C-alpha positions as CSV (number, residue, x, y, z in Angstrom):
1,M,75.7,-84.0,131.1
2,A,75.6,-86.6,128.5
3,T,74.4,-90.2,129.2
4,N,76.5,-93.1,127.6
5,K,74.9,-95.2,125.1
6,Q,73.6,-98.3,126.8
7,P,72.6,-101.1,124.6
8,G,69.9,-103.4,125.8
9,N,71.9,-106.4,125.4
10,W,74.9,-105.7,127.6
11,R,75.7,-108.5,130.0
12,P,75.9,-108.1,133.9
13,R,79.7,-107.6,134.0
14,T,79.6,-104.9,131.5
15,L,76.7,-103.1,133.2
16,A,78.7,-103.2,136.5
17,V,81.4,-101.2,134.8
18,R,79.3,-98.9,132.3
19,G,75.8,-99.0,133.4
20,G,74.3,-95.5,134.1
21,Q,77.4,-93.6,133.4
22,T,77.0,-89.9,132.6
23,R,79.9,-87.5,131.7
24,T,80.3,-83.9,132.0
25,P,81.7,-81.8,129.0
26,F,85.2,-82.7,130.3
27,Q,84.6,-86.4,129.2
28,E,86.1,-87.9,132.2
29,T,86.6,-91.6,132.2
30,A,86.0,-92.1,135.9
31,E,82.6,-91.1,137.2
32,A,82.4,-87.5,138.5
33,L,81.9,-86.8,142.2
34,F,79.4,-84.0,142.7
35,L,79.9,-82.8,146.2
36,T,77.1,-80.2,146.2
37,S,74.0,-79.9,148.3
38,G,72.2,-77.4,146.0
39,Y,71.9,-76.3,142.4
40,A,71.6,-73.0,140.6
41,Y,68.8,-72.1,138.0
42,D,69.1,-69.7,135.2
43,S,65.9,-68.0,136.1
44,A,63.1,-67.9,138.8
45,E,60.9,-69.5,136.0
46,E,63.2,-72.4,135.6
47,A,63.3,-73.0,139.4
48,E,59.5,-73.1,139.5
49,A,59.4,-75.6,136.6
50,R,61.9,-77.8,138.3
51,F,59.8,-78.0,141.5
52,K,56.6,-78.5,139.5
53,G,58.3,-81.4,137.7
54,T,57.7,-79.9,134.2
55,S,61.5,-79.3,133.8
56,A,64.3,-82.0,134.1
57,G,67.1,-81.4,136.4
58,F,68.3,-81.5,139.9
59,Q,67.0,-79.3,142.7
60,Y,68.6,-80.4,146.0
61,S,70.8,-83.2,146.8
62,R,68.3,-84.6,149.4
63,F,66.2,-85.2,146.3
64,G,68.7,-86.2,143.8
65,N,72.3,-85.8,143.0
66,P,74.3,-86.6,139.7
67,T,76.6,-89.0,141.3
68,V,73.8,-90.8,143.4
69,S,71.7,-91.0,140.2
70,M,74.4,-92.9,138.4
71,F,74.8,-95.3,141.3
72,E,71.1,-95.9,141.3
73,A,70.9,-96.5,137.5
74,R,73.7,-99.0,137.7
75,M,72.1,-100.9,140.6
76,A,68.8,-101.0,138.8
77,A,70.4,-102.4,135.7
78,L,72.3,-105.1,137.5
79,E,69.1,-106.2,139.5
80,G,67.0,-106.0,136.3
81,A,64.7,-103.5,138.1
82,P,62.9,-100.4,136.4
83,H,64.2,-98.1,139.1
84,A,66.5,-97.8,142.2
85,R,66.7,-95.3,144.9
86,A,69.9,-95.1,147.3
87,T,69.7,-94.5,150.9
88,A,72.1,-93.7,153.7
89,T,72.2,-97.3,155.1
90,G,70.7,-100.7,154.4
91,M,68.4,-100.2,157.4
92,A,67.2,-96.9,155.9
93,A,66.4,-98.9,152.7
94,V,64.5,-101.5,154.6
95,S,62.6,-99.0,156.8
96,A,61.7,-96.8,153.9
97,V,60.0,-99.6,152.0
98,L,58.0,-100.8,155.0
99,L,57.0,-97.4,156.2
100,A,56.4,-96.0,152.6
101,G,54.4,-99.1,151.5
102,L,52.3,-99.8,154.6
103,R,49.8,-97.9,156.6
104,A,47.7,-98.3,159.8
105,G,45.6,-101.4,159.5
106,D,48.0,-103.1,157.0
107,H,49.6,-106.6,157.9
108,V,53.1,-107.7,156.8
109,V,54.2,-111.3,156.7
110,A,57.9,-111.9,157.2
111,A,60.4,-114.8,157.6
112,K,61.6,-115.3,161.1
113,A,65.3,-115.8,160.0
114,M,66.5,-112.2,159.3
115,F,68.9,-109.6,160.5
116,G,68.2,-108.4,164.2
117,S,67.4,-104.8,163.2
118,C,65.0,-105.9,160.5
119,R,63.1,-107.9,163.0
120,T,63.2,-105.0,165.4
121,V,61.6,-102.9,162.8
122,I,58.8,-105.4,161.9
123,E,58.1,-106.6,165.4
124,D,58.5,-103.4,167.6
125,I,58.4,-100.3,165.4
126,L,55.7,-101.0,162.8
127,P,53.1,-102.0,165.5
128,R,53.5,-98.5,167.0
129,Y,52.0,-97.2,163.8
130,G,49.1,-99.7,163.8
131,I,50.9,-102.2,161.3
132,A,50.4,-105.9,162.3
133,N,52.9,-108.6,161.5
134,T,53.2,-112.4,161.4
135,L,56.5,-114.2,161.5
136,V,56.8,-117.6,159.7
137,D,59.5,-120.1,159.0
138,G,60.5,-118.8,155.6
139,E,61.4,-122.3,154.3
140,D,57.9,-123.6,154.9
141,V,55.8,-122.3,151.8
142,D,52.5,-123.4,153.6
143,Q,53.2,-121.1,156.5
144,W,53.3,-118.0,154.1
145,Q,50.0,-119.1,152.7
146,S,48.4,-119.5,156.2
147,A,49.6,-116.2,157.4
148,V,47.8,-114.3,154.8
149,T,45.0,-112.1,155.9
150,P,42.7,-109.7,154.1
151,A,44.9,-106.8,155.4
152,T,48.2,-108.5,154.2
153,K,50.0,-105.9,151.9
154,M,53.6,-107.0,151.9
155,F,55.8,-110.0,152.4
156,F,59.6,-109.5,153.6
157,L,62.3,-111.9,153.5
158,E,66.0,-112.5,153.3
159,T,67.5,-115.3,151.2
160,P,70.2,-116.4,152.1
161,A,69.1,-115.3,155.6
162,N,71.3,-113.8,158.2
163,P,73.1,-115.7,159.8
164,T,71.5,-119.1,159.5
165,L,71.8,-119.0,155.5
166,A,68.3,-120.3,155.2
167,I,66.9,-120.2,151.7
168,V,63.4,-119.3,150.7
169,D,61.6,-120.5,147.6
170,L,61.3,-117.1,145.8
171,K,58.9,-118.4,143.0
172,A,56.6,-120.1,145.3
173,V,56.4,-117.2,147.9
174,A,55.9,-114.6,145.1
175,K,53.0,-116.6,143.8
176,I,51.3,-116.5,147.2
177,A,52.1,-112.9,147.7
178,H,50.7,-111.8,144.4
179,G,47.6,-114.1,145.0
180,A,46.9,-112.1,148.2
181,G,47.5,-108.7,146.3
182,A,50.6,-108.2,148.3
183,R,54.2,-107.1,147.2
184,L,57.2,-109.3,147.8
185,V,60.3,-107.6,149.3
186,V,63.6,-109.4,149.2
187,D,66.8,-108.5,151.0
188,N,69.4,-109.5,148.5
189,A,72.5,-108.3,150.5
190,F,74.1,-111.8,151.1
191,A,73.8,-112.8,147.4
192,S,74.2,-109.5,145.6
193,P,73.0,-109.3,142.0
194,V,75.9,-111.2,140.8
195,L,74.6,-114.5,142.5
196,Q,70.8,-113.9,142.6
197,R,68.4,-111.5,140.9
198,P,65.0,-111.8,143.0
199,F,63.0,-109.9,140.1
200,D,63.7,-112.9,137.9
201,F,61.7,-115.2,140.4
202,G,58.8,-112.6,141.0
203,A,60.0,-110.2,143.6
204,D,58.4,-106.7,143.4
205,I,61.0,-104.9,145.5
206,V,64.6,-105.8,146.3
207,V,66.7,-104.1,149.2
208,H,70.3,-104.0,149.9
209,S,72.8,-102.9,152.5
210,S,75.3,-101.7,150.0
211,T,77.6,-101.5,153.0
212,K,78.3,-105.1,152.5
213,Y,79.3,-106.7,149.1
214,I,78.4,-103.8,147.0
215,D,81.1,-101.6,148.7
216,G,83.3,-104.7,149.5
217,Q,85.9,-103.1,151.3
218,G,84.2,-102.0,154.6
219,R,84.6,-98.3,153.8
220,A,81.2,-96.5,153.4
221,L,77.5,-97.0,154.5
222,G,74.7,-97.2,152.1
223,G,71.5,-98.8,151.0
224,V,69.4,-99.4,147.9
225,V,65.8,-100.1,147.1
226,C,65.1,-101.4,143.6
227,C,61.5,-101.2,142.6
228,K,58.8,-101.0,139.9
229,E,57.3,-97.7,138.7
230,D,54.0,-98.0,140.6
231,F,55.9,-98.4,144.1
232,L,58.3,-95.6,143.2
233,K,55.6,-93.2,142.1
234,D,52.8,-94.0,144.6
235,H,54.9,-94.7,147.7
236,L,58.7,-94.5,147.8
237,Q,59.6,-91.3,146.1
238,M,57.4,-89.1,148.3
239,F,58.7,-90.9,151.4
240,I,62.4,-90.5,150.6
241,R,62.0,-86.8,149.3
242,N,60.3,-85.7,152.5
243,T,61.9,-87.9,155.2
244,G,65.4,-87.5,153.9
245,P,67.3,-91.0,154.2
246,S,69.6,-89.8,151.4
247,M,72.9,-91.3,150.5
248,S,75.8,-88.9,150.5
249,P,77.3,-88.3,147.0
250,F,80.8,-89.4,148.3
251,N,79.3,-92.7,149.6
252,A,77.5,-93.2,146.1
253,W,80.8,-92.5,144.3
254,V,82.7,-95.2,146.5
255,H,79.9,-97.8,145.9
256,L,79.7,-96.9,142.2
257,K,83.4,-97.6,141.7
258,S,83.0,-100.7,143.7
259,L,80.5,-102.1,141.4
260,E,83.1,-102.3,138.7
261,T,84.7,-105.3,140.5
262,L,81.7,-106.8,142.2
263,D,81.4,-109.7,139.8
264,L,85.2,-110.6,140.2
265,R,85.0,-110.3,144.0
266,M,81.8,-112.3,144.4
267,R,83.2,-115.2,142.5
268,A,86.4,-115.0,144.6
269,H,84.4,-114.8,147.8
270,C,82.3,-117.9,146.7
271,A,85.5,-119.9,145.9
272,N,87.1,-119.2,149.3
273,A,83.9,-119.8,151.2
274,A,83.3,-123.1,149.7
275,A,86.9,-124.2,150.5
276,V,86.6,-123.0,154.1
277,A,83.2,-124.6,154.5
278,D,84.6,-128.0,153.5
279,F,87.6,-127.5,155.8
280,L,85.5,-126.7,158.8
281,A,83.3,-129.7,158.0
282,E,86.2,-132.0,158.7
283,Q,87.1,-130.3,162.0
284,S,86.1,-132.6,165.2
285,R,85.6,-129.3,167.2
286,V,82.9,-128.1,164.7
287,K,79.5,-129.4,165.3
288,R,77.7,-128.2,162.2
289,V,78.4,-126.2,159.1
290,L,75.9,-124.3,157.1
291,Y,76.9,-123.2,153.4
292,P,74.2,-123.0,150.8
293,F,76.2,-124.9,148.0
294,R,77.3,-127.8,150.2
295,A,75.2,-131.0,149.7
296,D,74.5,-131.2,153.4
297,H,72.7,-127.9,153.5
298,P,68.9,-128.3,154.1
299,Q,68.1,-126.5,151.0
300,H,71.0,-127.3,148.8
301,N,68.9,-127.9,145.6
302,L,66.9,-124.8,146.0
303,A,70.0,-122.7,146.6
304,R,71.5,-123.9,143.3
305,A,68.2,-123.3,141.5
306,Q,68.1,-119.6,142.7
307,M,71.7,-118.7,143.0
308,E,74.8,-118.7,140.6
309,G,77.1,-119.3,143.8
310,G,76.9,-120.2,147.5
311,G,78.0,-116.7,148.6
312,G,80.7,-115.5,150.9
313,V,79.4,-116.4,154.4
314,V,79.8,-119.6,156.2
315,T,77.9,-120.4,159.5
316,F,79.1,-122.9,161.8
317,D,78.8,-124.3,165.4
318,V,81.8,-124.6,167.8
319,D,81.5,-127.4,170.1
320,G,81.4,-126.2,173.7
321,G,79.0,-123.3,173.7
322,K,79.6,-119.7,174.3
323,S,82.8,-120.1,176.4
324,A,84.4,-122.3,173.7
325,A,83.2,-119.9,170.9
326,F,84.7,-116.9,172.6
327,R,88.1,-118.7,173.1
328,F,88.0,-119.7,169.5
329,A,87.3,-116.0,168.5
330,N,89.8,-114.5,170.6
331,A,92.6,-116.9,169.4
332,L,92.2,-115.9,165.8
333,K,95.1,-114.0,164.3
334,L,94.2,-113.4,160.7
335,I,90.4,-113.2,161.0
336,D,89.1,-110.1,162.7
337,I,86.1,-110.1,165.1
338,S,83.6,-107.8,163.6
339,N,79.9,-107.7,163.1
340,N,80.3,-106.4,159.5
341,L,80.4,-108.7,156.5
342,G,81.2,-108.6,152.7
343,D,84.6,-107.2,153.4
344,A,87.8,-108.0,151.4
345,K,89.0,-109.0,154.9
346,S,87.6,-112.1,156.6
347,L,85.4,-111.3,159.5
348,I,83.7,-113.3,162.3
349,T,81.1,-112.6,164.7
350,H,79.0,-114.5,167.6
351,P,75.4,-113.6,166.6
352,A,73.9,-114.6,169.9
353,T,75.8,-111.8,171.6
354,T,75.9,-109.3,168.7
355,T,73.6,-109.1,165.7
356,H,71.0,-111.1,167.3
357,Q,71.5,-110.4,171.0
358,K,68.0,-108.6,171.5
359,L,66.2,-111.8,170.6
360,S,65.1,-114.0,173.5
361,P,67.2,-117.3,173.9
362,E,64.0,-119.2,172.7
363,A,63.7,-117.1,169.6
364,R,67.4,-117.6,168.7
365,A,67.1,-121.4,169.3
366,A,64.0,-121.5,167.0
367,L,66.1,-120.0,164.4
368,G,69.0,-122.4,164.9
369,I,71.3,-119.6,166.4
370,G,73.1,-121.5,169.3
371,E,75.5,-120.4,171.9
372,G,78.4,-121.9,169.8
373,T,77.2,-120.4,166.5
374,M,79.7,-118.3,164.6
375,R,79.0,-116.3,161.3
376,L,82.2,-116.1,159.1
377,S,82.3,-113.6,156.2
378,V,85.1,-115.2,154.2
379,G,87.4,-112.6,152.6
380,L,89.6,-112.5,149.7
381,E,92.8,-113.7,151.5
382,D,94.4,-117.0,150.4
383,P,92.0,-119.6,151.6
384,A,94.9,-121.7,152.9
385,D,95.8,-118.9,155.3
386,I,92.2,-118.6,156.4
387,C,91.9,-122.4,157.2
388,E,95.3,-122.3,159.0
389,D,94.0,-119.6,161.2
390,L,90.7,-121.4,161.9
391,A,92.6,-124.5,162.8
392,Q,94.8,-123.0,165.3
393,A,92.0,-121.1,166.9
394,L,89.9,-124.3,167.2
395,M,92.7,-126.0,169.0
396,A,92.6,-123.1,171.5
397,A,88.8,-123.6,171.8
């Protein structure tokens, strides 16, 4: 296979279409899909050399696959990372980073505002292996500093966070992490590399659920870890190779093709979400609206300093608690009730009973997740139709 010539000055929109592309001798214009689990060798000596690492080439699709490798190369280019490794899901990416990079006796500091499954891994699973944790209010830089111990090896955060859209000061937190000799891990799924590149602000590792905006149409599961050479060589590569959280070639191909339109889609999501957020803020039955690029967001200035756009998610509180929120959701006609996000279709969920239902009521309240809180992933429909659907559903609530 031949790799395309990739100039170092290609801009992100070009990288999203051309980055990491390789072609077979057939010179196909669309990336090839290699549905194979194994690879043949010309000789036993070649097989030995491949396994020793002295000869380049693929051995087994759990270790590497041409289609998956193209997706990894393109994601690394978009994030500005030296390397990327694809995984079966976003949670496989998060778990691989934490379990590969930490060991018994280590300590991780994490922002409280995060996806429920991420919090479960940090609070419930890591301690089973002797890895301690401290949760902090991510927006409070002083809390990050105060949580550091001699055993701290990793910081973990989401920005914007799920579902509260809290923003963390990446430069400030990266400085604290590096001062403690720890790595900063940033979940960039809500922003995507179109709107935010955490490596530019000091992150050491970036994780994605590529199921979300990378795929963009709710079709295929996937995850990505973008990292530096030392973490890949000393921790991640060995873990992925031997534990097997591999992405399927087909899912990699789907996500690879989706990257071609990522920039266009994200800017459309942002425009729609901004319009929807402004509409919701005017509704008497809505108590609170959270959107990073609105002036009333608590970290509006920081969001604009770190991000190119406010993203495609709007979080808001329906007046009347859970019963009113359920009446509202059940009255929607265009918007689907779904715990997924990043789809071309608008999707809504009630975090207290879905994505964050395992947290105690007190823990949810501390994060700002109330009984009337709704998370809306604004799709690519006409924003006027989305707002009309929201208006009639609010009347029902």
